[in-house]
Jmol script that loads the backbone (N, CA, C; Angstrom):
load data "model"
ATOM      1  N   UNK A   1       0.832  -1.177   0.000  1.00  0.00           N
ATOM      2  CA  UNK A   1       0.000   0.000   0.000  1.00  0.00           C
ATOM      3  C   UNK A   1       0.877   1.240   0.000  1.00  0.00           C
ATOM      4  N   UNK A   2       0.638   2.093  -0.949  1.00  0.00           N
ATOM      5  CA  UNK A   2       1.389   3.340  -1.063  1.00  0.00           C
ATOM      6  C   UNK A   2       0.694   4.402  -0.210  1.00  0.00           C
ATOM      7  N   UNK A   3       1.337   4.856   0.866  1.00  0.00           N
ATOM      8  CA  UNK A   3       0.704   5.832   1.752  1.00  0.00           C
ATOM      9  C   UNK A   3       0.296   7.124   1.044  1.00  0.00           C
ATOM     10  N   UNK A   4       0.927   7.420  -0.062  1.00  0.00           N
ATOM     11  CA  UNK A   4       0.568   8.638  -0.801  1.00  0.00           C
ATOM     12  C   UNK A   4      -0.852   8.558  -1.354  1.00  0.00           C
ATOM     13  N   UNK A   5      -1.408   7.343  -1.413  1.00  0.00           N
ATOM     14  CA  UNK A   5      -2.755   7.178  -1.964  1.00  0.00           C
ATOM     15  C   UNK A   5      -3.848   7.288  -0.922  1.00  0.00           C
ATOM     16  N   UNK A   6      -3.502   7.257   0.351  1.00  0.00           N
ATOM     17  CA  UNK A   6      -4.562   7.301   1.350  1.00  0.00           C
ATOM     18  C   UNK A   6      -4.249   8.119   2.595  1.00  0.00           C
ATOM     19  N   UNK A   7      -3.068   8.646   2.724  1.00  0.00           N
ATOM     20  CA  UNK A   7      -2.746   9.461   3.897  1.00  0.00           C
ATOM     21  C   UNK A   7      -2.663  10.931   3.517  1.00  0.00           C
ATOM     22  N   UNK A   8      -3.787  11.615   3.585  1.00  0.00           N
ATOM     23  CA  UNK A   8      -3.802  13.045   3.387  1.00  0.00           C
ATOM     24  C   UNK A   8      -3.665  13.532   1.962  1.00  0.00           C
ATOM     25  N   UNK A   9      -3.690  12.635   0.984  1.00  0.00           N
ATOM     26  CA  UNK A   9      -3.614  13.097  -0.395  1.00  0.00           C
ATOM     27  C   UNK A   9      -5.015  13.468  -0.861  1.00  0.00           C
ATOM     28  N   UNK A  10      -5.070  14.457  -1.719  1.00  0.00           N
ATOM     29  CA  UNK A  10      -6.369  14.921  -2.189  1.00  0.00           C
ATOM     30  C   UNK A  10      -6.351  15.108  -3.697  1.00  0.00           C
ATOM     31  N   UNK A  11      -7.485  14.859  -4.287  1.00  0.00           N
ATOM     32  CA  UNK A  11      -7.662  15.038  -5.719  1.00  0.00           C
ATOM     33  C   UNK A  11      -8.927  15.872  -5.919  1.00  0.00           C
ATOM     34  N   UNK A  12      -8.812  17.016  -6.512  1.00  0.00           N
ATOM     35  CA  UNK A  12      -9.952  17.907  -6.733  1.00  0.00           C
ATOM     36  C   UNK A  12     -10.663  18.256  -5.431  1.00  0.00           C
ATOM     37  N   UNK A  13      -9.905  18.389  -4.344  1.00  0.00           N
ATOM     38  CA  UNK A  13     -10.474  18.778  -3.067  1.00  0.00           C
ATOM     39  C   UNK A  13     -11.074  17.639  -2.258  1.00  0.00           C
ATOM     40  N   UNK A  14     -10.999  16.412  -2.764  1.00  0.00           N
ATOM     41  CA  UNK A  14     -11.538  15.255  -2.055  1.00  0.00           C
ATOM     42  C   UNK A  14     -10.400  14.290  -1.738  1.00  0.00           C
ATOM     43  N   UNK A  15     -10.528  13.549  -0.648  1.00  0.00           N
ATOM     44  CA  UNK A  15      -9.501  12.534  -0.365  1.00  0.00           C
ATOM     45  C   UNK A  15      -9.425  11.533  -1.514  1.00  0.00           C
ATOM     46  N   UNK A  16      -8.221  11.184  -1.904  1.00  0.00           N
ATOM     47  CA  UNK A  16      -8.067  10.216  -2.999  1.00  0.00           C
ATOM     48  C   UNK A  16      -8.620   8.857  -2.591  1.00  0.00           C
ATOM     49  N   UNK A  17      -8.390   8.482  -1.345  1.00  0.00           N
ATOM     50  CA  UNK A  17      -8.936   7.237  -0.816  1.00  0.00           C
ATOM     51  C   UNK A  17      -9.571   7.542   0.523  1.00  0.00           C
ATOM     52  N   UNK A  18     -10.885   7.473   0.566  1.00  0.00           N
ATOM     53  CA  UNK A  18     -11.608   7.720   1.802  1.00  0.00           C
ATOM     54  C   UNK A  18     -11.710   6.463   2.644  1.00  0.00           C
ATOM     55  N   UNK A  19     -12.344   6.556   3.799  1.00  0.00           N
ATOM     56  CA  UNK A  19     -12.424   5.415   4.718  1.00  0.00           C
ATOM     57  C   UNK A  19     -13.163   4.217   4.136  1.00  0.00           C
ATOM     58  N   UNK A  20     -14.192   4.447   3.339  1.00  0.00           N
ATOM     59  CA  UNK A  20     -14.951   3.330   2.770  1.00  0.00           C
ATOM     60  C   UNK A  20     -14.138   2.594   1.711  1.00  0.00           C
ATOM     61  N   UNK A  21     -13.455   3.345   0.868  1.00  0.00           N
ATOM     62  CA  UNK A  21     -12.615   2.717  -0.155  1.00  0.00           C
ATOM     63  C   UNK A  21     -11.451   1.967   0.489  1.00  0.00           C
ATOM     64  N   UNK A  22     -10.849   2.569   1.515  1.00  0.00           N
ATOM     65  CA  UNK A  22      -9.747   1.908   2.198  1.00  0.00           C
ATOM     66  C   UNK A  22     -10.209   0.607   2.850  1.00  0.00           C
ATOM     67  N   UNK A  23     -11.372   0.637   3.500  1.00  0.00           N
ATOM     68  CA  UNK A  23     -11.916  -0.585   4.108  1.00  0.00           C
ATOM     69  C   UNK A  23     -12.148  -1.651   3.034  1.00  0.00           C
ATOM     70  N   UNK A  24     -12.713  -1.248   1.887  1.00  0.00           N
ATOM     71  CA  UNK A  24     -12.942  -2.181   0.792  1.00  0.00           C
ATOM     72  C   UNK A  24     -11.619  -2.787   0.312  1.00  0.00           C
ATOM     73  N   UNK A  25     -10.596  -1.958   0.140  1.00  0.00           N
ATOM     74  CA  UNK A  25      -9.294  -2.453  -0.298  1.00  0.00           C
ATOM     75  C   UNK A  25      -8.709  -3.452   0.694  1.00  0.00           C
ATOM     76  N   UNK A  26      -8.778  -3.130   1.985  1.00  0.00           N
ATOM     77  CA  UNK A  26      -8.231  -4.027   3.010  1.00  0.00           C
ATOM     78  C   UNK A  26      -8.992  -5.346   3.052  1.00  0.00           C
ATOM     79  N   UNK A  27     -10.320  -5.280   2.958  1.00  0.00           N
ATOM     80  CA  UNK A  27     -11.118  -6.505   2.949  1.00  0.00           C
ATOM     81  C   UNK A  27     -10.821  -7.339   1.706  1.00  0.00           C
ATOM     82  N   UNK A  28     -10.633  -6.690   0.566  1.00  0.00           N
ATOM     83  CA  UNK A  28     -10.330  -7.400  -0.677  1.00  0.00           C
ATOM     84  C   UNK A  28      -8.982  -8.101  -0.603  1.00  0.00           C
ATOM     85  N   UNK A  29      -7.994  -7.409  -0.056  1.00  0.00           N
ATOM     86  CA  UNK A  29      -6.660  -8.008   0.078  1.00  0.00           C
ATOM     87  C   UNK A  29      -6.711  -9.180   1.055  1.00  0.00           C
ATOM     88  N   UNK A  30      -7.432  -9.017   2.150  1.00  0.00           N
ATOM     89  CA  UNK A  30      -7.576 -10.113   3.125  1.00  0.00           C
ATOM     90  C   UNK A  30      -8.242 -11.323   2.477  1.00  0.00           C
ATOM     91  N   UNK A  31      -9.294 -11.091   1.705  1.00  0.00           N
ATOM     92  CA  UNK A  31      -9.986 -12.184   1.027  1.00  0.00           C
ATOM     93  C   UNK A  31      -9.078 -12.871   0.005  1.00  0.00           C
ATOM     94  N   UNK A  32      -8.325 -12.082  -0.746  1.00  0.00           N
ATOM     95  CA  UNK A  32      -7.390 -12.651  -1.715  1.00  0.00           C
ATOM     96  C   UNK A  32      -6.336 -13.499  -1.020  1.00  0.00           C
ATOM     97  N   UNK A  33      -5.795 -13.001   0.078  1.00  0.00           N
ATOM     98  CA  UNK A  33      -4.790 -13.753   0.829  1.00  0.00           C
ATOM     99  C   UNK A  33      -5.363 -15.090   1.314  1.00  0.00           C
ATOM    100  N   UNK A  34      -6.581 -15.057   1.860  1.00  0.00           N
ATOM    101  CA  UNK A  34      -7.219 -16.291   2.346  1.00  0.00           C
ATOM    102  C   UNK A  34      -7.486 -17.273   1.217  1.00  0.00           C
ATOM    103  N   UNK A  35      -7.924 -16.767   0.061  1.00  0.00           N
ATOM    104  CA  UNK A  35      -8.166 -17.625  -1.104  1.00  0.00           C
ATOM    105  C   UNK A  35      -6.877 -18.267  -1.579  1.00  0.00           C
ATOM    106  N   UNK A  36      -5.811 -17.487  -1.655  1.00  0.00           N
ATOM    107  CA  UNK A  36      -4.518 -18.033  -2.078  1.00  0.00           C
ATOM    108  C   UNK A  36      -3.995 -19.054  -1.075  1.00  0.00           C
ATOM    109  N   UNK A  37      -4.193 -18.796   0.215  1.00  0.00           N
ATOM    110  CA  UNK A  37      -3.736 -19.725   1.247  1.00  0.00           C
ATOM    111  C   UNK A  37      -4.415 -21.080   1.096  1.00  0.00           C
ATOM    112  N   UNK A  38      -5.712 -21.070   0.786  1.00  0.00           N
ATOM    113  CA  UNK A  38      -6.450 -22.324   0.581  1.00  0.00           C
ATOM    114  C   UNK A  38      -5.902 -23.103  -0.609  1.00  0.00           C
ATOM    115  N   UNK A  39      -5.291 -22.403  -1.554  1.00  0.00           N
ATOM    116  CA  UNK A  39      -4.731 -23.040  -2.737  1.00  0.00           C
ATOM    117  C   UNK A  39      -3.239 -23.346  -2.575  1.00  0.00           C
ATOM    118  N   UNK A  40      -2.721 -23.119  -1.366  1.00  0.00           N
ATOM    119  CA  UNK A  40      -1.322 -23.442  -1.095  1.00  0.00           C
ATOM    120  C   UNK A  40      -0.345 -22.351  -1.489  1.00  0.00           C
ATOM    121  N   UNK A  41      -0.836 -21.139  -1.657  1.00  0.00           N
ATOM    122  CA  UNK A  41       0.036 -20.028  -2.028  1.00  0.00           C
ATOM    123  C   UNK A  41      -0.043 -18.952  -0.953  1.00  0.00           C
ATOM    124  N   UNK A  42       0.488 -17.797  -1.239  1.00  0.00           N
ATOM    125  CA  UNK A  42       0.440 -16.703  -0.283  1.00  0.00           C
ATOM    126  C   UNK A  42       0.414 -15.371  -1.016  1.00  0.00           C
ATOM    127  N   UNK A  43       0.249 -14.328  -0.269  1.00  0.00           N
ATOM    128  CA  UNK A  43       0.255 -12.977  -0.822  1.00  0.00           C
ATOM    129  C   UNK A  43       1.145 -12.119   0.062  1.00  0.00           C
ATOM    130  N   UNK A  44       2.104 -11.454  -0.548  1.00  0.00           N
ATOM    131  CA  UNK A  44       2.996 -10.561   0.177  1.00  0.00           C
ATOM    132  C   UNK A  44       2.440  -9.145   0.048  1.00  0.00           C
ATOM    133  N   UNK A  45       2.210  -8.508   1.169  1.00  0.00           N
ATOM    134  CA  UNK A  45       1.683  -7.142   1.183  1.00  0.00           C
ATOM    135  C   UNK A  45       2.678  -6.262   1.923  1.00  0.00           C
ATOM    136  N   UNK A  46       2.990  -5.135   1.335  1.00  0.00           N
ATOM    137  CA  UNK A  46       3.913  -4.195   1.945  1.00  0.00           C
ATOM    138  C   UNK A  46       3.281  -2.812   1.968  1.00  0.00           C
ATOM    139  N   UNK A  47       3.717  -1.997   2.901  1.00  0.00           N
ATOM    140  CA  UNK A  47       3.292  -0.607   2.978  1.00  0.00           C
ATOM    141  C   UNK A  47       4.518   0.252   2.742  1.00  0.00           C
ATOM    142  N   UNK A  48       4.412   1.202   1.848  1.00  0.00           N
ATOM    143  CA  UNK A  48       5.512   2.101   1.558  1.00  0.00           C
ATOM    144  C   UNK A  48       5.467   2.562   0.128  1.00  0.00           C
ATOM    145  N   UNK A  49       6.405   3.376  -0.222  1.00  0.00           N
ATOM    146  CA  UNK A  49       6.484   3.848  -1.599  1.00  0.00           C
ATOM    147  C   UNK A  49       6.913   2.669  -2.479  1.00  0.00           C
ATOM    148  N   UNK A  50       6.166   2.375  -3.534  1.00  0.00           N
ATOM    149  CA  UNK A  50       6.505   1.215  -4.374  1.00  0.00           C
ATOM    150  C   UNK A  50       7.931   1.221  -4.881  1.00  0.00           C
ATOM    151  N   UNK A  51       8.461   2.396  -5.221  1.00  0.00           N
ATOM    152  CA  UNK A  51       9.830   2.436  -5.730  1.00  0.00           C
ATOM    153  C   UNK A  51      10.832   1.996  -4.674  1.00  0.00           C
ATOM    154  N   UNK A  52      10.514   2.176  -3.389  1.00  0.00           N
ATOM    155  CA  UNK A  52      11.376   1.701  -2.310  1.00  0.00           C
ATOM    156  C   UNK A  52      11.096   0.236  -1.981  1.00  0.00           C
ATOM    157  N   UNK A  53       9.816  -0.114  -1.922  1.00  0.00           N
ATOM    158  CA  UNK A  53       9.415  -1.475  -1.555  1.00  0.00           C
ATOM    159  C   UNK A  53       9.929  -2.487  -2.576  1.00  0.00           C
ATOM    160  N   UNK A  54       9.800  -2.174  -3.869  1.00  0.00           N
ATOM    161  CA  UNK A  54      10.259  -3.109  -4.907  1.00  0.00           C
ATOM    162  C   UNK A  54      11.769  -3.311  -4.800  1.00  0.00           C
ATOM    163  N   UNK A  55      12.497  -2.245  -4.613  1.00  0.00           N
ATOM    164  CA  UNK A  55      13.957  -2.371  -4.472  1.00  0.00           C
ATOM    165  C   UNK A  55      14.323  -3.195  -3.241  1.00  0.00           C
ATOM    166  N   UNK A  56      13.608  -2.982  -2.133  1.00  0.00           N
ATOM    167  CA  UNK A  56      13.863  -3.762  -0.919  1.00  0.00           C
ATOM    168  C   UNK A  56      13.565  -5.239  -1.136  1.00  0.00           C
ATOM    169  N   UNK A  57      12.454  -5.538  -1.812  1.00  0.00           N
ATOM    170  CA  UNK A  57      12.110  -6.941  -2.083  1.00  0.00           C
ATOM    171  C   UNK A  57      13.157  -7.603  -2.966  1.00  0.00           C
ATOM    172  N   UNK A  58      13.630  -6.887  -3.973  1.00  0.00           N
ATOM    173  CA  UNK A  58      14.660  -7.440  -4.852  1.00  0.00           C
ATOM    174  C   UNK A  58      15.920  -7.736  -4.053  1.00  0.00           C
ATOM    175  N   UNK A  59      16.282  -6.832  -3.161  1.00  0.00           N
ATOM    176  CA  UNK A  59      17.452  -7.043  -2.315  1.00  0.00           C
ATOM    177  C   UNK A  59      17.260  -8.259  -1.416  1.00  0.00           C
ATOM    178  N   UNK A  60      16.079  -8.384  -0.817  1.00  0.00           N
ATOM    179  CA  UNK A  60      15.791  -9.517   0.069  1.00  0.00           C
ATOM    180  C   UNK A  60      15.793 -10.839  -0.680  1.00  0.00           C
ATOM    181  N   UNK A  61      15.240 -10.845  -1.903  1.00  0.00           N
ATOM    182  CA  UNK A  61      15.137 -12.083  -2.670  1.00  0.00           C
ATOM    183  C   UNK A  61      16.464 -12.485  -3.298  1.00  0.00           C
ATOM    184  N   UNK A  62      17.316 -11.521  -3.532  1.00  0.00           N
ATOM    185  CA  UNK A  62      18.622 -11.837  -4.103  1.00  0.00           C
ATOM    186  C   UNK A  62      18.607 -11.803  -5.613  1.00  0.00           C
ATOM    187  N   UNK A  63      18.166 -12.858  -6.239  1.00  0.00           N
ATOM    188  CA  UNK A  63      18.201 -12.959  -7.691  1.00  0.00           C
ATOM    189  C   UNK A  63      16.791 -12.798  -8.254  1.00  0.00           C
ATOM    190  N   UNK A  64      16.609 -11.755  -9.044  1.00  0.00           N
ATOM    191  CA  UNK A  64      15.324 -11.495  -9.682  1.00  0.00           C
ATOM    192  C   UNK A  64      15.582 -11.269 -11.158  1.00  0.00           C
ATOM    193  N   UNK A  65      14.880 -12.019 -12.005  1.00  0.00           N
ATOM    194  CA  UNK A  65      15.125 -11.879 -13.434  1.00  0.00           C
ATOM    195  C   UNK A  65      14.190 -10.881 -14.101  1.00  0.00           C
ATOM    196  N   UNK A  66      13.034 -10.594 -13.474  1.00  0.00           N
ATOM    197  CA  UNK A  66      12.099  -9.648 -14.087  1.00  0.00           C
ATOM    198  C   UNK A  66      11.205  -9.025 -13.024  1.00  0.00           C
ATOM    199  N   UNK A  67      10.821  -7.797 -13.287  1.00  0.00           N
ATOM    200  CA  UNK A  67       9.833  -7.103 -12.466  1.00  0.00           C
ATOM    201  C   UNK A  67       8.801  -6.553 -13.431  1.00  0.00           C
ATOM    202  N   UNK A  68       7.524  -6.830 -13.178  1.00  0.00           N
ATOM    203  CA  UNK A  68       6.463  -6.396 -14.089  1.00  0.00           C
ATOM    204  C   UNK A  68       5.424  -5.572 -13.345  1.00  0.00           C
ATOM    205  N   UNK A  69       4.897  -4.586 -14.034  1.00  0.00           N
ATOM    206  CA  UNK A  69       3.808  -3.780 -13.511  1.00  0.00           C
ATOM    207  C   UNK A  69       2.575  -4.103 -14.327  1.00  0.00           C
ATOM    208  N   UNK A  70       1.501  -4.446 -13.642  1.00  0.00           N
ATOM    209  CA  UNK A  70       0.294  -4.873 -14.341  1.00  0.00           C
ATOM    210  C   UNK A  70      -0.542  -3.700 -14.839  1.00  0.00           C
ATOM    211  N   UNK A  71      -0.703  -2.697 -14.034  1.00  0.00           N
ATOM    212  CA  UNK A  71      -1.605  -1.600 -14.357  1.00  0.00           C
ATOM    213  C   UNK A  71      -0.816  -0.341 -14.675  1.00  0.00           C
ATOM    214  N   UNK A  72      -1.130   0.279 -15.771  1.00  0.00           N
ATOM    215  CA  UNK A  72      -0.435   1.492 -16.168  1.00  0.00           C
ATOM    216  C   UNK A  72      -1.313   2.697 -15.846  1.00  0.00           C
ATOM    217  N   UNK A  73      -0.942   3.394 -14.797  1.00  0.00           N
ATOM    218  CA  UNK A  73      -1.634   4.616 -14.408  1.00  0.00           C
ATOM    219  C   UNK A  73      -0.596   5.713 -14.242  1.00  0.00           C
ATOM    220  N   UNK A  74      -1.031   6.923 -14.123  1.00  0.00           N
ATOM    221  CA  UNK A  74      -0.095   8.053 -14.043  1.00  0.00           C
ATOM    222  C   UNK A  74       0.933   7.848 -12.934  1.00  0.00           C
ATOM    223  N   UNK A  75       0.471   7.382 -11.765  1.00  0.00           N
ATOM    224  CA  UNK A  75       1.383   7.191 -10.647  1.00  0.00           C
ATOM    225  C   UNK A  75       2.431   6.120 -10.956  1.00  0.00           C
ATOM    226  N   UNK A  76       2.011   5.046 -11.639  1.00  0.00           N
ATOM    227  CA  UNK A  76       2.950   3.958 -11.931  1.00  0.00           C
ATOM    228  C   UNK A  76       4.012   4.412 -12.921  1.00  0.00           C
ATOM    229  N   UNK A  77       3.642   5.247 -13.876  1.00  0.00           N
ATOM    230  CA  UNK A  77       4.614   5.758 -14.835  1.00  0.00           C
ATOM    231  C   UNK A  77       5.715   6.523 -14.103  1.00  0.00           C
ATOM    232  N   UNK A  78       5.322   7.342 -13.143  1.00  0.00           N
ATOM    233  CA  UNK A  78       6.280   8.088 -12.330  1.00  0.00           C
ATOM    234  C   UNK A  78       7.141   7.138 -11.506  1.00  0.00           C
ATOM    235  N   UNK A  79       6.522   6.120 -10.915  1.00  0.00           N
ATOM    236  CA  UNK A  79       7.252   5.198 -10.050  1.00  0.00           C
ATOM    237  C   UNK A  79       8.271   4.379 -10.833  1.00  0.00           C
ATOM    238  N   UNK A  80       7.885   3.898 -12.003  1.00  0.00           N
ATOM    239  CA  UNK A  80       8.822   3.098 -12.796  1.00  0.00           C
ATOM    240  C   UNK A  80      10.070   3.897 -13.120  1.00  0.00           C
ATOM    241  N   UNK A  81       9.913   5.192 -13.354  1.00  0.00           N
ATOM    242  CA  UNK A  81      11.073   6.034 -13.637  1.00  0.00           C
ATOM    243  C   UNK A  81      11.997   6.146 -12.434  1.00  0.00           C
ATOM    244  N   UNK A  82      11.451   5.953 -11.237  1.00  0.00           N
ATOM    245  CA  UNK A  82      12.232   6.116 -10.018  1.00  0.00           C
ATOM    246  C   UNK A  82      12.824   4.821  -9.478  1.00  0.00           C
ATOM    247  N   UNK A  83      12.461   3.704 -10.043  1.00  0.00           N
ATOM    248  CA  UNK A  83      13.023   2.428  -9.589  1.00  0.00           C
ATOM    249  C   UNK A  83      14.310   2.182 -10.365  1.00  0.00           C
ATOM    250  N   UNK A  84      15.350   2.010  -9.655  1.00  0.00           N
ATOM    251  CA  UNK A  84      16.661   1.830 -10.278  1.00  0.00           C
ATOM    252  C   UNK A  84      17.010   0.345 -10.320  1.00  0.00           C
ATOM    253  N   UNK A  85      16.396  -0.387 -11.260  1.00  0.00           N
ATOM    254  CA  UNK A  85      16.574  -1.836 -11.321  1.00  0.00           C
ATOM    255  C   UNK A  85      17.969  -2.246 -11.764  1.00  0.00           C
ATOM    256  N   UNK A  86      18.644  -1.372 -12.506  1.00  0.00           N
ATOM    257  CA  UNK A  86      19.943  -1.788 -13.012  1.00  0.00           C
ATOM    258  C   UNK A  86      20.945  -2.077 -11.915  1.00  0.00           C
ATOM    259  N   UNK A  87      20.683  -1.609 -10.707  1.00  0.00           N
ATOM    260  CA  UNK A  87      21.561  -1.917  -9.581  1.00  0.00           C
ATOM    261  C   UNK A  87      21.549  -3.412  -9.275  1.00  0.00           C
ATOM    262  N   UNK A  88      20.432  -4.064  -9.626  1.00  0.00           N
ATOM    263  CA  UNK A  88      20.231  -5.452  -9.224  1.00  0.00           C
ATOM    264  C   UNK A  88      20.453  -6.434 -10.367  1.00  0.00           C
ATOM    265  N   UNK A  89      20.730  -5.955 -11.557  1.00  0.00           N
ATOM    266  CA  UNK A  89      20.888  -6.856 -12.706  1.00  0.00           C
ATOM    267  C   UNK A  89      22.303  -7.350 -12.828  1.00  0.00           C
TER     268      UNK A  89
END
end "model"
wireframe off; spacefill off
backbone 0.3
color backbone group
């Protein structure tokens, strides 16, 4: 979870993520984790700036051959520019 999306950020004078949306997101992630667990898998959830979290995960995992972003939104375009993957290749 990127704190910039729900801690005091505003879009057009409204919170980008209000309490109802945040609750929905948390419940959805919890449900996904439980579903994956029943299938013998897991879900890793982190809180922080994605450009920092991805780099930390790569460091923790050691060898990573690819990193993919599924959804292309304005924020992700900015984040991809800030992730310095070549350090890990």
